[in-house]
DSSP file (Angstrom, degrees, kcal/mol; ACC not computed):
  #  RESIDUE AA STRUCTURE BP1 BP2  ACC     N-H-->O    O-->H-N    N-H-->O    O-->H-N    TCO  KAPPA ALPHA  PHI   PSI    X-CA   Y-CA   Z-CA
    1    1 A M              0   0    0      0, 0.0     2,-0.0     0, 0.0    42,-0.0   0.000 360.0 360.0 360.0 140.1    4.0   -9.6    7.5
    2    2 A S    >   -     0   0    0      1,-0.1     3,-1.3     2,-0.1     0, 0.0  -0.324 360.0-113.2 -76.5 161.8    2.9   -9.7   11.1
    3    3 A M  T 3  S+     0   0    0      1,-0.3    -1,-0.1    -2,-0.0     0, 0.0   0.605 109.8  73.6 -70.3 -10.8    0.0   -7.8   12.4
    4    4 A S  T 3   +     0   0    0      2,-0.1    -1,-0.3     0, 0.0    -2,-0.1   0.286  69.8 130.1 -87.3  12.2    2.4   -5.7   14.5
    5    5 A C    <   -     0   0    0     -3,-1.3     2,-1.2     1,-0.1    22,-0.1  -0.234  68.5-114.5 -61.2 153.2    3.6   -3.8   11.4
    6    6 A N        -     0   0    0     20,-0.3    20,-0.4     2,-0.0     2,-0.2  -0.757  39.8-165.8 -91.1  91.9    3.7    0.0   11.6
    7    7 A W        -     0   0    0     -2,-1.2     2,-0.3    18,-0.1    18,-0.2  -0.532   7.0-174.6 -79.2 143.8    1.1    0.8    9.0
    8    8 A R  E     -A   24   0A   0     16,-2.0    16,-2.6    -2,-0.2     2,-0.2  -0.989  29.5-103.2-139.0 149.7    0.9    4.4    7.6
    9    9 A K  E     -A   23   0A   0     -2,-0.3    14,-0.3    14,-0.2     2,-0.1  -0.480  39.0-115.1 -72.2 135.7   -1.5    6.1    5.3
   10   10 A S    >   -     0   0    0     12,-3.4     3,-1.3    -2,-0.2    12,-0.2  -0.421  14.1-130.1 -66.9 143.8   -0.3    6.6    1.7
   11   11 A S  T 3  S+     0   0    0      1,-0.3     3,-0.3     2,-0.1    -1,-0.1   0.605 108.7  58.1 -70.4  -9.8    0.2   10.2    0.7
   12   12 A Y  T 3  S+     0   0    0      1,-0.2    -1,-0.3    10,-0.1     3,-0.1   0.094  73.9 106.8-103.0  21.1   -1.9    9.4   -2.4
   13   13 A S  S <  S-     0   0    0     -3,-1.3     7,-0.8     1,-0.3    -1,-0.2   0.419  85.0 -98.7 -86.5   2.4   -4.9    8.2   -0.5
   14   14 A G        -     0   0    0     -3,-0.3    -1,-0.3     5,-0.1     2,-0.1  -0.226  40.3 -70.6 104.4 165.4   -7.2   11.1   -1.2
   15   15 A E  S >> S+     0   0    0     -3,-0.1     3,-1.4    -2,-0.1     4,-0.5  -0.321  87.7   2.0 -88.5 170.0   -8.3   14.2    0.5
   16   16 A G  T 34 S+     0   0    0      1,-0.3    -2,-0.0     2,-0.1     0, 0.0  -0.298 129.5  11.7  64.6-120.0  -10.6   14.8    3.5
   17   17 A D  T 34 S-     0   0    0     -2,-0.2    -1,-0.3     1,-0.1     4,-0.1   0.418  98.9-115.5 -80.3   3.1  -12.0   11.7    5.1
   18   18 A G  T X4  +     0   0    0     -3,-1.4     3,-1.5     2,-0.1    -2,-0.1   0.872  50.9 165.0  70.5  38.0   -9.6    9.3    3.3
   19   19 A N  T 3< S+     0   0    0     -4,-0.5    -5,-0.1     1,-0.3    -1,-0.1   0.723  79.7  44.9 -59.8 -20.5  -12.3    7.4    1.4
   20   20 A E  T 3  S+     0   0    0     -7,-0.8     2,-0.4    -5,-0.2    -1,-0.3  -0.254  86.2 163.9-113.7  43.3   -9.6    6.1   -0.9
   21   21 A C    <   -     0   0    0     -3,-1.5    15,-1.4    -4,-0.1    16,-0.4  -0.494  14.3-180.0 -78.6 122.4   -7.2    5.2    1.9
   22   22 A V  E     - B   0  35A   0     -2,-0.4   -12,-3.4    13,-0.2     2,-0.3  -0.960  11.2-156.8-114.4 135.5   -4.3    2.9    1.2
   23   23 A E  E     -AB   9  34A   0     11,-2.8    11,-2.1    -2,-0.4     2,-0.3  -0.855   5.1-163.0-114.1 152.0   -1.9    1.9    3.9
   24   24 A I  E     -AB   8  33A   0    -16,-2.6   -16,-2.0    -2,-0.3     2,-0.4  -0.967   5.7-169.9-133.4 146.6    1.7    0.7    3.5
   25   25 A A  E     - B   0  32A   0      7,-2.0     7,-2.9    -2,-0.3     2,-0.3  -0.999   9.8-156.2-137.0 137.0    4.1   -1.1    5.9
   26   26 A N  E     + B   0  31A   0    -20,-0.4   -20,-0.3    -2,-0.4     5,-0.2  -0.859  15.6 167.9-113.4 147.2    7.8   -1.6    5.3
   27   27 A S        -     0   0    0      3,-2.4     3,-0.1    -2,-0.3    -2,-0.0  -0.892  52.8 -96.8-139.1 171.7   10.2   -4.2    6.7
   28   28 A P  S    S+     0   0    0      0, 0.0     3,-0.1     0, 0.0    -2,-0.0   0.776 124.2  31.1 -61.7 -23.5   13.8   -5.1    5.6
   29   29 A T  S    S+     0   0    0      1,-0.2     2,-0.3    18,-0.1    -3,-0.0   0.578 122.6  28.4-112.2 -11.4   12.4   -8.0    3.5
   30   30 A H        -     0   0    0     17,-0.2    -3,-2.4    -3,-0.1     2,-0.4  -0.980  49.6-150.0-149.2 157.2    8.9   -6.9    2.4
   31   31 A V  E     -BC  26  46A   0     15,-2.4    15,-2.9    -2,-0.3     2,-0.3  -1.000  26.0-164.3-124.0 129.8    6.6   -4.0    1.5
   32   32 A A  E     -BC  25  45A   0     -7,-2.9    -7,-2.0    -2,-0.4     2,-0.4  -0.889   7.6-166.2-119.4 148.7    2.9   -4.5    2.2
   33   33 A V  E     +BC  24  44A   0     11,-2.5    11,-2.4    -2,-0.3     2,-0.3  -0.990  14.3 165.0-132.3 138.5   -0.2   -2.7    1.0
   34   34 A R  E     -B   23   0A   0    -11,-2.1   -11,-2.8    -2,-0.4     2,-0.6  -0.965  41.4-103.7-147.6 164.8   -3.7   -2.9    2.4
   35   35 A D  E >   -B   22   0A   0      7,-0.4     3,-1.2     3,-0.3     6,-0.2  -0.820  25.9-148.7 -88.5 121.8   -7.1   -1.1    2.3
   36   36 A S  T 3  S+     0   0    0    -15,-1.4    -1,-0.1    -2,-0.6   -14,-0.1   0.736  94.6  63.0 -67.5 -21.1   -7.5    0.8    5.6
   37   37 A K  T 3  S+     0   0    0    -16,-0.4    -1,-0.3     1,-0.3   -15,-0.1   0.758 119.1  24.6 -73.7 -23.3  -11.3    0.3    5.5
   38   38 A T  S X  S+     0   0    0     -3,-1.2     3,-1.6     1,-0.1    -3,-0.3  -0.501  71.9 161.9-137.3  66.0  -10.8   -3.5    5.7
   39   39 A P  T 3  S+     0   0    0      0, 0.0    -1,-0.1     0, 0.0    -3,-0.1   0.711  72.3  60.0 -64.7 -21.5   -7.5   -4.1    7.4
   40   40 A A  T 3  S+     0   0    0     -4,-0.1     3,-0.1    -6,-0.0    -4,-0.1   0.615  93.9  81.6 -82.2 -10.6   -8.2   -7.7    8.3
   41   41 A R  S <  S-     0   0    0     -3,-1.6    -3,-0.0    -6,-0.2     0, 0.0  -0.019  97.9 -37.3 -81.8-167.7   -8.7   -8.7    4.6
   42   42 A A        -     0   0    0      1,-0.1    -7,-0.4    -8,-0.1     2,-0.4  -0.104  53.0-155.9 -57.7 145.0   -6.0   -9.5    2.1
   43   43 A T        -     0   0    0     -9,-0.1     2,-0.5    -3,-0.1    -9,-0.2  -0.979  13.6-133.2-121.5 133.8   -2.7   -7.7    2.0
   44   44 A L  E     -C   33   0A   0    -11,-2.4   -11,-2.5    -2,-0.4     2,-0.4  -0.768  26.9-168.1 -84.1 130.1   -0.5   -7.4   -1.0
   45   45 A T  E     +C   32   0A   0     -2,-0.5   -13,-0.2   -13,-0.2   -15,-0.0  -0.982   7.3 178.9-126.5 132.1    3.1   -8.2   -0.1
   46   46 A F  E     -C   31   0A   0    -15,-2.9   -15,-2.4    -2,-0.4     5,-0.1  -0.931  34.7-112.2-127.9 148.1    6.1   -7.5   -2.3
   47   47 A P    >>  -     0   0    0      0, 0.0     3,-2.1     0, 0.0     4,-0.9  -0.590  45.7-109.6 -68.4 148.0    9.9   -8.0   -2.0
   48   48 A P  H >> S+     0   0    0      0, 0.0     3,-0.8     0, 0.0     4,-0.7   0.845 116.9  56.4 -52.2 -39.3   11.3   -4.5   -1.9
   49   49 A E  H 34 S+     0   0    0      1,-0.2   -19,-0.0     2,-0.2    -3,-0.0   0.669 107.8  49.5 -70.5 -14.4   12.9   -4.7   -5.4
   50   50 A A  H <> S+     0   0    0     -3,-2.1     4,-1.6     2,-0.1    -1,-0.2   0.599  93.9  74.8 -95.9 -13.6    9.5   -5.5   -6.9
   51   51 A F  H <X S+     0   0    0     -4,-0.9     4,-2.4    -3,-0.8     5,-0.2   0.924  91.9  51.2 -70.1 -44.8    7.5   -2.7   -5.3
   52   52 A A  H  X S+     0   0    0     -4,-0.7     4,-2.5     1,-0.2     5,-0.2   0.926 110.9  48.1 -60.5 -46.0    8.8    0.2   -7.4
   53   53 A P  H  > S+     0   0    0      0, 0.0     4,-2.1     0, 0.0    -1,-0.2   0.877 109.7  54.6 -62.3 -34.2    8.0   -1.6  -10.7
   54   54 A F  H  X S+     0   0    0     -4,-1.6     4,-1.9     2,-0.2    -2,-0.2   0.940 110.0  46.0 -60.5 -47.6    4.5   -2.4   -9.3
   55   55 A L  H  X S+     0   0    0     -4,-2.4     4,-2.5     1,-0.2    -1,-0.2   0.905 110.5  52.8 -62.3 -42.4    4.0    1.3   -8.6
   56   56 A E  H  X S+     0   0    0     -4,-2.5     4,-2.2     1,-0.2    -1,-0.2   0.887 107.7  52.2 -61.2 -38.5    5.3    2.3  -12.0
   57   57 A G  H  X S+     0   0    0     -4,-2.1     4,-1.4     2,-0.2    -1,-0.2   0.890 109.3  49.3 -64.0 -39.9    2.8   -0.1  -13.6
   58   58 A L  H  X S+     0   0    0     -4,-1.9     4,-0.8     1,-0.2    -2,-0.2   0.923 111.5  49.0 -63.7 -44.3   -0.1    1.4  -11.7
   59   59 A K  H >< S+     0   0    0     -4,-2.5     3,-0.6     1,-0.2    -2,-0.2   0.885 108.9  53.1 -62.9 -39.1    1.0    4.9  -12.8
   60   60 A A  H 3< S+     0   0    0     -4,-2.2    -1,-0.2     1,-0.2    -2,-0.2   0.824 113.2  43.6 -66.8 -31.3    1.3    3.9  -16.4
   61   61 A D  H 3< S+     0   0    0     -4,-1.4    -1,-0.2    -3,-0.2    -2,-0.2   0.511  88.9 112.6 -91.5  -6.1   -2.3    2.4  -16.4
   62   62 A A  S << S-     0   0    0     -4,-0.8     2,-0.1    -3,-0.6    -3,-0.0  -0.400  75.7-108.1 -70.3 141.3   -3.9    5.3  -14.5
   63   63 A P              0   0    0      0, 0.0    -1,-0.1     0, 0.0    -2,-0.1  -0.397 360.0 360.0 -65.4 146.2   -6.4    7.5  -16.4
   64   64 A R              0   0    0     -2,-0.1    -2,-0.0    -3,-0.1    -3,-0.0   0.386 360.0 360.0-111.4 360.0   -5.0   10.9  -17.3
């Protein structure tokens, strides 16, 4: 994904100052995720059809 993506903060990034801020960017061919505190570092990139199963896997492993 190019650096000109329209990144937006995830609604699940935490309250207040966004200490747990995750950003997401969509394109017709990819969905990308990054840590807003270190945007120049690695970005996870998924084909759109793989992103929903990735999220479901995270939810399944989350502590309750």
